[in-house]
BASE-104089 format. One line per 10 residues: number of its first residue (from 1); their letters; for each residue x negated, y, z negated of N, C-alpha, C. Coordinates in steps of 0.05 Angstrom, whole numbers, m for minus. Each point is the difference from the previous one (the first is absolute). Layout:
N
NUM = a = X/Y/Z/X/Y/Z/X/Y/Z | ...
//
This chain:
321
1 = miyfiygkds = 145/654/66/4/m9/m27/m27/m9/m12 | m4/4/m25/m25/m7/m14/6/m18/m23 | m16/m22/m1/m1/m18/m23/m25/6/m15 | 2/2/m27/m24/4/m17/1/m21/m21 | m19/m19/2/m1/m24/m18/m27/0/m14 | 1/m3/m27/m25/1/m15/4/m12/m28 | m21/m3/m15/2/m9/m28/m22/m19/m8 | m4/m1/m26/m22/m17/m11/5/m30/4 | 26/m8/2/6/m28/5/m4/m5/30 | m24/m6/8/m6/m2/29/13/m25/13
11 = frsqryflqv = 6/m21/m16/12/m23/12/29/6/9 | 16/11/m18/27/6/7/2/22/21 | m17/20/m2/1/22/19/m9/m10/28 | m20/m17/0/m9/m11/26/21/m17/13 | 14/m16/m16/21/m17/11/23/17/12 | 7/22/m14/21/18/10/m9/14/25 | m25/9/0/m12/14/23/1/m18/25 | m8/m25/m3/0/m18/23/28/m5/11 | 20/m1/m18/28/m4/9/8/24/17 | m5/24/m10/7/25/15/m15/1/26
21 = kefyqsktps = m26/m5/m1/m17/2/24/9/m20/21 | 5/m25/m8/8/m20/20/27/6/12 | 18/11/m17/27/7/10/m2/21/23 | m15/21/m5/m1/22/20/m18/m8/23 | m20/m17/m5/m17/m9/22/16/m17/20 | 20/m15/m10/16/m16/18/22/17/14 | 7/24/m12/22/16/11/m9/21/19 | m26/8/m2/m9/23/17/m20/m10/21 | 2/10/25/m18/m9/21/m29/9/m4 | m4/22/m15/m27/10/m4/m7/0/m30
31 = ffyydfsdkd = m21/m13/m7/m8/m3/m28/m30/5/m3 | m6/17/m20/m29/5/m6/m4/m6/m30 | m22/m15/m6/m6/m7/m27/m30/3/m5 | m6/14/m23/m28/2/m7/m3/m2/m30 | m19/m17/m9/m7/m4/m28/m26/14/m6 | 1/22/m15/m24/15/m6/m19/m14/m19 | 10/m22/m13/m18/m16/m17/m14/m22/14 | 5/m2/27/m13/m21/16/m29/8/5 | m19/m13/m13/m28/7/2/m12/m7/28 | 14/m17/15/m11/m8/26/9/19/23
41 = seipnisvle = 16/20/m7/10/19/20/m9/28/m7 | m6/15/20/m8/28/m4/25/17/m6 | m3/20/m17/23/18/m5/5/16/25 | 25/0/10/6/14/25/m3/30/m3 | m7/12/21/m2/29/1/28/11/m5 | 1/23/m14/25/12/m7/17/6/25 | m14/5/23/15/6/25/15/m25/10 | m9/m24/m8/14/m25/8/28/0/m14 | 0/6/m26/25/1/m15/18/22/11 | m12/23/8/16/22/11/14/m9/26
51 = nilksntlfa = m15/m14/18/12/m8/25/22/m21/m4 | m3/m17/m20/20/m20/m6/26/12/m10 | m3/22/m15/24/13/m11/14/18/20 | m13/8/22/12/17/20/22/m15/15 | 23/11/1/22/m14/13/m2/m1/30 | m17/18/12/m2/1/29/m25/m13/11 | m14/m15/m17/m24/m14/10/m1/m28/m9 | m13/m16/16/m5/m29/m6/25/m17/m1 | 19/8/m15/24/m18/m3/25/13/11 | 18/m17/7/27/9/7/20/m15/m17
61 = nsrsvaikni = 24/11/m2/21/m13/m17/m9/m2/m29 | 10/m19/m14/m5/m3/m29/m29/m9/m5 | m11/12/m21/m28/m7/m8/m1/m5/m30 | m18/m18/m7/m5/m5/m29/m30/3/m5 | m7/13/m22/m28/3/m8/m3/m8/m29 | m17/m20/m5/m5/m9/m27/m29/6/m7 | m3/14/m22/m27/8/m9/m4/m10/m29 | m22/m14/m4/m5/m13/m26/m25/11/m13 | 2/7/m26/m22/8/m17/m16/24/11 | 14/20/9/m13/25/10/m10/17/m23
71 = fkntdihfrn = 14/m2/m23/m7/18/m23/m27/m6/m12 | m6/m26/m5/m25/m6/m14/m23/m6/19 | 4/2/26/m22/m7/18/m6/23/20 | 11/23/m5/m8/24/15/m5/23/m19 | m15/20/10/m5/23/m17/22/21/1 | m2/20/m17/21/20/m2/4/15/26 | m22/4/15/2/15/25/16/m15/21 | m5/m26/2/15/m17/19/30/0/m7 | 6/m3/m26/28/m1/m9/14/27/5 | m15/22/m5/12/27/5/6/4/30
81 = dfleilknqe = m19/m10/17/4/3/29/24/m17/8 | 3/m23/m11/23/m18/6/26/14/m8 | m1/13/m23/24/14/m10/8/22/19 | m19/15/10/6/22/19/12/m11/25 | m10/m23/9/12/m12/25/29/m8/m5 | 5/m12/m23/27/m9/m7/19/24/m1 | m10/22/m11/17/24/m2/5/12/28 | m22/3/15/2/12/27/18/m15/19 | m1/m27/m3/16/m17/17/28/m4/m11 | 5/11/m24/25/m4/m15/8/m30/1
91 = adkvkdlmii = m20/m16/m8/2/m29/2/24/m11/m15 | 8/13/m22/22/m10/m16/27/4/14 | 1/17/21/25/6/14/3/m14/27 | m21/m12/9/1/m14/27/17/m25/m2 | 21/m2/15/19/m22/m3/m10/m27/10 | m18/1/20/m9/m25/12/m27/m9/m12 | m7/11/m23/m26/m7/m12/4/m10/m29 | m11/m24/m5/0/m11/m27/m29/m1/m10 | m5/13/m22/m27/0/m12/2/m15/m27 | m18/m20/m3/m1/m16/m24/m27/5/m13
101 = iyeddqvpvs = 0/12/m23/m25/6/m15/m1/m19/m24 | m22/m16/m1/m2/m19/m22/m27/3/m14 | 1/0/m27/m24/1/m16/2/m21/m21 | m20/m18/m2/2/m23/m19/m10/8/m28 | 6/24/m8/m8/9/m27/16/25/m6 | m4/11/m24/13/25/m7/m13/22/18 | 16/19/8/m10/21/18/m4/26/m16 | m25/10/0/m5/25/m16/15/23/12 | 6/19/m17/14/24/8/m17/16/20 | 12/8/22/m14/16/21/21/12/17
111 = slqkwfkqka = m8/17/18/19/13/19/14/m20/17 | m16/m19/10/11/m21/18/20/m18/m15 | m8/m7/m25/18/m16/m16/26/14/m6 | m1/26/m7/24/15/m5/18/2/24 | m13/4/24/16/2/24/15/m25/6 | m13/m23/m3/13/m26/5/23/m4/m20 | m5/7/m25/21/m4/m21/25/18/6 | m5/23/12/22/19/7/14/m9/25 | m14/m10/19/11/m5/27/9/m29/5 | m10/m19/m16/6/m28/5/29/m6/m5
121 = kgmkefpllv = 13/m13/18/28/m9/m3/1/m27/m15 | m22/m15/4/m2/m25/m14/m25/m1/m17 | 2/6/m25/m24/1/m18/4/m22/m21 | m21/m16/m4/2/m21/m20/m27/m4/m14 | 1/4/m27/m24/m4/m16/2/m27/m14 | m23/m14/m2/m2/m26/m13/m19/1/m23 | 9/9/m24/m18/1/m24/m3/m28/m10 | m20/m4/m18/m3/m26/m13/24/m5/m18 | 10/m24/1/24/m7/m15/m6/m5/m30 | 17/11/m17/m3/m5/m29/13/m28/m5
131 = rselekwimk = m3/m9/m25/7/m28/m6/28/m8/8 | 20/15/m8/28/m8/6/5/1/30 | m10/20/14/3/2/29/m15/m23/14 | m24/m6/m10/m16/m22/12/14/m27/m2 | 12/m5/m24/14/m25/m4/24/m3/19 | 15/22/4/22/m1/19/m10/m5/28 | m22/13/8/m11/m4/26/m9/m29/5 | m13/m11/m21/m9/m28/2/24/m19/4 | 21/5/m15/24/m17/2/12/1/28 | 0/23/12/10/3/27/m17/m16/20
141 = eeqklgirls = m27/2/m4/m18/m15/17/3/m30/m3 | 4/m8/m25/5/m29/m5/24/m9/16 | 22/15/m1/24/m7/14/m4/m2/30 | m16/18/11/m6/m1/29/m15/m25/7 | m18/m8/m18/m18/m23/6/12/m27/m9 | 24/1/m12/13/m25/m8/m11/m13/m25 | m11/16/m18/m11/m12/m25/12/16/m23 | m3/m11/m24/8/14/m24/m19/m6/m23 | m12/21/m11/m19/m3/m22/15/2/m26 | m9/m16/m20/10/4/m27/m9/27/m10
151 = searqvimfs = 13/10/m20/m8/27/m11/m29/0/m9 | m9/m22/m13/m28/m1/m9/m19/m1/23 | 7/m16/21/m18/m2/23/m2/27/14 | 22/15/2/m1/26/12/m17/20/m16 | 2/m2/m27/m17/17/m17/m29/m6/4 | m7/m26/3/m28/m8/5/m11/14/25 | 16/m1/22/m9/12/25/m1/31/m3 | 19/12/m13/0/29/m4/m25/8/m17 | m5/m15/m21/m23/7/m16/m26/m4/14 | m2/m21/17/m25/m7/14/m6/21/21
161 = fssdtgsiyh = 20/10/14/m5/17/23/9/29/m4 | 11/6/m24/9/27/m6/18/11/22 | m6/23/12/18/12/21/m10/m6/28 | m17/m20/3/m10/m8/26/21/m16/15 | 18/13/13/22/m14/13/m9/m18/23 | m23/7/13/m10/m16/21/m9/m28/m10 | m15/0/m22/m9/m25/m12/23/m16/m10 | 20/14/m12/24/m14/m10/15/m13/23 | 4/15/22/15/m11/22/m14/m25/12 | m26/2/4/m15/m23/11/0/m24/m19
171 = slkklslvkk = 1/5/m26/3/m22/m19/27/m13/2 | 21/16/2/27/m10/3/2/m16/27 | m12/11/21/0/m14/26/m13/m27/m3 | m22/m1/m14/m15/m26/m3/18/m20/m16 | 14/10/m20/17/m18/m15/23/m10/17 | 10/17/18/23/m8/17/m9/m22/20 | m26/m1/6/m11/m21/18/m4/m27/m15 | m2/2/m27/m2/m24/m16/27/m14/m1 | 21/15/m6/27/m11/0/20/23/m2 | 25/m6/6/21/19/m5/13/m7/m27
181 = gnfdretven = 12/20/m13/13/m6/m25/m14/13/m24 | 2/m12/m23/m8/12/m25/m29/m6/m7 | m13/20/m13/m27/m2/m10/m2/8/m29 | m11/m16/m17/m5/8/m27/m29/10/m3 | m7/9/m23/m27/12/m4/m22/m20/7 | 2/m24/m10/m21/m20/4/m4/m5/30 | 21/m3/15/m2/m5/29/m13/23/14 | 7/25/m8/m12/23/12/m30/1/m6 | m8/m5/m24/m28/1/m7/m16/m23/13 | 14/m22/6/m14/m23/13/m3/4/30
191 = nlflpvtsti = 17/17/12/m1/4/29/m12/26/9 | m6/18/m18/m12/26/7/m26/4/m14 | m19/13/14/m24/9/m14/7/28/m10 | 4/2/m26/6/26/m12/m25/13/m10 | m1/27/1/m24/14/m9/m6/m6/m29 | m23/10/m9/m9/m5/m27/20/10/m21 | 17/19/8/20/10/m19/18/m22/m11 | 4/m21/16/16/m23/m10/m18/m21/m12 | m22/m6/14/m19/m21/m9/m13/8/m26 | m1/25/m6/m14/10/m24/12/m12/m25
201 = fifldyliqg = 26/m6/0/13/m12/m24/m10/m28/m5 | m5/m15/21/m11/m27/m3/m28/3/m12 | m16/19/11/m27/5/m10/1/8/m30 | 18/18/m7/1/8/m28/9/m23/m18 | 17/m17/10/9/m23/m15/m24/m18/m6 | m16/m6/20/m25/m16/m4/m18/14/m20 | m3/26/3/m18/16/m17/8/m2/m29 | 25/7/m6/10/2/m27/3/m28/m13 | 7/m20/16/2/m27/m10/m27/m13/m6 | m21/13/10/m27/m10/m5/m10/m20/20
211 = nnkkafllle = 13/m1/23/m8/m19/21/m20/14/18 | m25/1/m10/m21/16/14/m7/m12/28 | 1/m27/2/m7/m12/25/19/8/22 | 27/m1/m5/19/7/20/0/30/6 | m6/16/m21/m2/29/4/m23/7/19 | m23/m13/m4/m23/5/18/6/m10/29 | 14/m23/2/6/m10/27/20/18/15 | 20/10/m15/19/18/13/m13/27/8 | m17/10/m17/m15/24/6/m16/m4/26 | m13/m22/2/m16/m6/24/18/m2/25
221 = tlinqglhpl = 23/m12/m4/19/m3/23/9/28/9 | 7/17/m18/10/27/7/m21/16/15 | m25/m2/m9/m22/15/13/m5/m12/28 | 0/m27/2/m4/m13/26/22/6/20 | 23/7/m10/23/7/17/m2/29/10 | m21/14/m9/m5/27/10/8/23/m18 | 10/m7/m24/8/22/m18/m25/12/m13 | m1/26/1/m23/14/m11/m1/m3/m31 | m24/m6/m11/m2/m3/m29/12/24/m16 | m4/24/10/11/23/m14/30/1/0
231 = yilkmiifqi = 12/m11/21/29/m1/1/11/m21/m20 | m14/m22/m2/7/m21/m19/m3/11/m29 | m22/14/m4/m4/12/m27/21/20/m6 | 8/16/19/21/20/m4/26/m13/m9 | 7/m22/13/25/m14/m7/m2/m12/m28 | m23/m11/m7/m4/m11/m27/4/22/m21 | m13/23/5/2/23/m18/29/9/m3 | 14/1/22/28/9/m1/17/m19/m17 | m4/m26/3/17/m19/m15/m9/m2/m29 | m25/3/m6/m9/0/m28/11/25/m14
241 = rnllmiktss = 1/22/15/13/24/m12/29/m5/m6 | 14/m14/19/28/m7/m5/3/m18/m25 | m19/m19/m3/1/m17/m23/m3/15/m26 | m18/20/0/m3/17/m23/25/16/m7 | 14/9/21/25/15/m5/22/m19/m11 | 0/m24/10/20/m20/m11/m6/m7/m29 | m26/m2/m6/m8/m7/m27/8/22/m20 | 0/24/9/5/23/m19/28/10/1 | 18/m13/15/27/9/3/20/m22/m10 | 21/9/m13/20/m19/m10/20/m8/22
251 = tkpasihpyv = 1/16/21/18/m5/23/m16/1/26 | 13/m7/22/m14/1/26/m7/29/7 | m26/6/4/m7/27/8/13/7/27 | 11/24/2/15/9/24/m18/0/25 | m26/4/m4/m17/2/24/m8/m27/12 | 7/m22/m14/m8/m26/10/23/m13/15 | m7/m9/24/20/m14/17/11/m24/m14 | 26/m5/2/12/m23/m14/m13/m27/7 | m7/m4/25/m14/m24/8/m27/m3/m14 | m14/22/m1/m27/0/m14/4/m6/m30
261 = frkllplski = 20/13/m12/5/m5/m28/6/m29/m6 | 16/m13/17/6/m28/m4/m25/m18/2 | m18/8/18/m25/m15/4/m19/4/m23 | m2/24/m11/m20/7/m20/9/m6/m29 | 26/0/m5/9/m3/m27/m10/m26/m14 | 1/m23/14/m11/m24/m13/m30/2/m6 | m15/13/18/m28/3/m4/m6/19/m24 | 17/20/m3/m5/20/m22/2/m14/m27 | 14/m22/m2/4/m14/m25/m23/m18/m8 | m18/m5/18/m22/m18/m6/m28/13/0
271 = isfevlklvy = 0/27/2/m26/14/m1/4/23/m19 | m20/5/m16/2/21/m21/m4/28/13 | 10/19/m14/m3/28/9/m30/8/m1 | m15/m10/m20/m28/6/m3/m16/m10/24 | 6/m25/9/m14/m11/23/7/16/25 | 25/7/3/9/15/24/m15/27/1 | m3/13/m22/m14/26/m1/m29/m3/9 | m13/m21/m10/m28/m5/8/m2/m7/29 | 19/m16/10/0/m8/28/4/25/18 | 18/18/m8/5/24/16/m25/18/1
281 = edllyydrri = m14/2/m22/m24/16/m1/m21/m13/19 | m2/m27/m1/m19/m13/18/7/4/29 | 25/m1/7/9/4/27/m9/28/10 | 5/20/m16/m8/27/8/m30/3/2 | m14/m14/m17/m30/m1/1/m10/m11/26 | 11/m23/8/m8/m13/25/10/15/25 | 23/13/m3/10/17/22/m20/23/6 | m11/12/m22/m20/22/4/m25/m11/12 | m9/m23/m10/m26/m11/10/2/m8/29 | 23/m12/8/3/m8/28/1/24/18
291 = kggsvegrmg = 16/20/m8/3/24/16/m26/16/1 | m16/m2/m21/m25/14/m1/m23/m14/14 | 5/m25/8/m20/m15/15/m20/m15/m17 | 3/1/m26/m20/m14/m18/5/m30/m1 | 23/m9/9/5/m28/1/18/m6/24 | m6/m22/14/16/m8/23/28/m9/m9 | 20/5/17/28/m4/m7/7/m28/m10 | m8/m20/15/6/m28/m7/m14/m7/m27 | m25/8/m2/m15/m5/m24/13/13/m24 | 9/25/3/13/15/m21/25/m15/m11
301 = lemflvdffn = 16/m10/19/24/m15/m8/m7/m25/m15 | m21/m14/9/m8/m25/m13/m11/6/m28 | m15/22/m3/m10/8/m26/23/7/m19 | 20/13/11/24/7/m16/13/m26/m11 | 3/m20/17/12/m25/m9/m16/m13/m22 | m26/0/3/m17/m12/m21/4/16/m26 | m1/26/1/4/17/m24/28/m5/m12 | 20/m3/17/27/m4/m10/2/m26/m17 | m10/m22/12/2/m25/m14/m17/m1/m26 | m23/14/1/m16/2/m25/15/16/m21
311 = kkcntvkain = 12/22/7/14/17/m19/24/m15/m12 | 14/m14/17/24/m14/m9/m8/m22/m19 | m21/m15/6/m9/m22/m17/m10/11/m27 | m15/22/1/m10/12/m25/22/11/m18 | 21/11/13/22/11/m15/16/m23/m14 | 4/m22/16/14/m23/m12/m15/m11/m23 | m27/m3/2/m16/m10/m22/2/18/m24 | 0/26/4/1/19/m22/26/m2/m15 | 22/m4/16/27/m3/m13/2/m25/m16 | m13/m22/10/3/m26/m14/m18/m2/m25
321 = k = m18/18/m3/m18/m1/m24/15/7/m25
//
């Protein structure tokens, strides 16, 4: 029998692979496992795999073979040779042999991939979860861990980590160690370090409210925590673009996440469209300069903040005249 497990959601696929691997490892007297992505081990000679698959050598009775990440860590010649061995040994028909093939990513189309898809009795793909599927998955994990997030708290985590189920699971696990029971948004934000995708709203609030001191301090904190200046800049650009869409639409733009809309709507009411346009142009300007190497990332962000506060002050003065 052959198991073929793969997909872009490496956390869920890895968890499933380990369950299958551990089950057959405990059930069969002979077990072989090799991870082709292990940089500390040499790739075995193709003859080693051939001997392992032969029913009349090395092993007796039931055998299990688990192979991880062979697709992205071997060349086409190695994979073609492996395919020929599988066909010659009729590995898919051997009753006392269990083969578990695992790839922690999408598998490109190839002869070996097609053969596994045709012959595998247990095939499971783990694509990245879309929003509705992700929310259902999170709720199931909450139940297993004995916690329950409010809808808003769950949206914060989903928005912060997108489809990264590994980071989401470890965040839920951390919350379960804090306490069992219910968590609201504020408790979640106080107990987890969320990526800049969540913190960026606090930064934008400081920015638009004119609290330049706190904006500079938060920017410094984000950089000191290891976030790359270009990543921070990218998130600012993204949310300023969302603010522009909100300002020019009479209803909630379909492309904006509901959680993001709720966060940005109050800010959209206290900054003019004219200032937002100027800010957006400045952001693109500093993005080009940082990427081009004419200004260092941290310095570019600080220069942007100075320009922003100057433009906002000048615009307010012009309006009041």
